[in-house]
C-alpha positions in Angstrom: 121.9 89.1 124.0 125.1 90.7 125.3 126.7 93.7 123.7 130.2 94.6 124.9 132.6 97.3 123.6 135.1 95.7 121.3 137.1 98.8 120.2 136.9 102.3 121.5 136.2 105.1 119.0 139.0 107.2 117.6 139.0 110.4 115.6 138.7 108.5 112.4 136.8 105.3 113.3 133.5 104.6 115.2 133.2 102.4 118.2 132.9 98.7 117.5 130.9 96.3 119.6 130.9 92.5 120.0 127.5 90.9 120.2 126.8 87.5 121.8 123.5 85.9 120.9 122.3 83.4 123.5 119.5 81.0 122.6 117.6 79.7 125.6 116.0 76.8 123.6 118.3 74.7 121.4 115.4 74.4 118.9 115.8 78.1 118.2 119.1 77.3 116.5 117.1 75.7 113.7 115.2 78.9 113.3 118.2 81.1 112.6 117.1 81.4 109.0 114.4 83.7 110.4 116.9 86.0 112.0 118.3 88.8 109.8 121.9 89.9 109.9 123.3 93.0 108.2 127.0 93.8 107.8 127.1 97.6 108.0 130.8 98.0 107.2 130.5 101.6 108.5 129.3 102.6 105.0 126.1 104.3 106.2 124.4 105.7 109.2 122.1 103.0 110.5 119.7 105.4 112.2 119.1 107.5 109.1 119.2 104.8 106.5 116.9 102.4 108.4 114.7 104.7 110.4 112.1 102.2 111.6 109.1 103.2 113.6 109.4 106.3 115.9 107.2 106.5 118.9 104.9 109.5 119.4 103.6 111.0 122.7 100.2 112.5 123.0 99.9 115.3 125.6 97.3 117.9 126.4 97.9 121.0 124.3 95.6 123.2 126.4 93.1 122.7 129.2 90.3 120.3 128.4 86.9 122.0 128.5 83.4 120.6 128.1 83.5 118.5 124.9 86.9 119.8 123.7 90.2 118.1 124.0 93.5 119.7 122.8 96.0 117.1 121.8 99.7 117.8 121.1 101.6 115.2 119.0 105.3 115.0 119.6 108.1 112.5 119.0 109.2 110.5 122.1 112.8 111.0 121.1 113.6 114.7 121.0 110.0 116.0 121.7 109.6 117.3 118.2 106.0 118.6 117.6 104.6 117.2 114.4 102.1 120.1 114.1 104.5 122.1 111.8 105.0 119.1 109.4 101.7 117.2 109.5 99.0 119.7 110.7 96.7 119.2 107.7 97.0 115.4 107.7 96.5 115.0 111.4 93.3 117.1 111.1 91.5 114.0 109.8 89.0 112.6 112.3 89.5 109.1 110.9 93.1 109.0 112.4 91.8 109.5 115.9 89.7 107.4 118.3 88.5 107.9 121.9 87.3 105.3 124.3 86.0 105.6 127.9 88.5 104.4 130.4 85.9 102.6 132.5 86.2 99.6 130.1 88.5 100.9 127.3 86.1 99.5 124.8 83.1 102.0 124.8 83.8 104.4 121.9 83.2 108.1 122.2 82.0 109.8 119.0 84.4 112.4 117.6 82.5 115.3 116.0 85.4 117.2 114.6 89.2 117.5 114.6 90.7 120.9 113.9 94.1 122.5 113.9 94.8 125.0 116.7 97.7 127.2 115.6 97.9 129.0 118.9 98.7 125.9 120.9 100.2 123.9 118.0 97.8 121.1 118.9 94.7 119.5 117.5 91.3 120.3 118.9 89.1 117.2 119.1 85.4 117.9 119.8 83.4 115.0 121.1 79.6 114.5 121.2 77.7 115.9 124.2 77.3 112.5 125.9 81.0 112.3 126.6 81.2 115.0 129.2 82.2 114.3 132.8 84.0 111.1 132.0 87.6 109.9 131.9 88.7 109.1 128.3 91.6 107.6 126.4 92.5 109.4 123.2 94.3 107.3 120.6 96.1 108.1 117.3 95.9 105.3 114.8 98.9 103.1 113.9 101.7 103.3 111.4 99.9 101.8 108.4 96.9 104.2 108.7 99.2 107.2 109.3 101.4 106.3 106.3 98.2 106.0 104.2 97.5 109.6 105.3 101.0 110.7 104.1 102.3 110.8 107.7 105.6 109.0 107.5 105.9 105.5 106.1 108.4 103.7 103.8 111.0 104.6 102.7 110.9 107.4 105.3 110.3 107.0 109.1 107.0 105.6 110.3 105.2 106.8 113.4 103.0 105.3 116.1 101.6 106.5 119.4 101.8 103.4 121.7 100.1 105.0 124.7 96.9 107.0 124.7 96.4 110.4 126.2 94.1 110.0 129.3 91.9 113.1 129.9 89.1 113.7 132.3 86.3 115.8 130.9 85.1 118.4 133.4 81.5 118.7 134.4 79.5 121.3 132.3 
């Protein structure tokens, strides 16, 4: 797909672009009924009217210690911390999972998840067997988050495509 400027913006009109859609395989032409088109006509703001799925970034909210991991949840675009809006909802342990990075399949038991107002992050406490290991902390996907009243249609949805990798220090 090629997008080229068609018309520069003015004080009263937005920029217009010409889009060329190139199909590598001629059989794709028969599948055009599966491609959606929308004529915006400059009647609405595409980003606010059709918000889609926003990526989240998981970072360490404070130093990891023993069986405790502090996770801060922010938007990838704008670095907005979701703590102020979704602190109660994100406190649910069912929304989180942890796996050992040695194979990315061995689960680590989450004992509790609690809000930490001082760091505006979430304190995840693991079981005692998890110490001295590198782990990947995951936040569940858009459907599960929406079911927990964190985004979802008709509002914006959220997902954290990459885990937070933490190394638990030795006791």
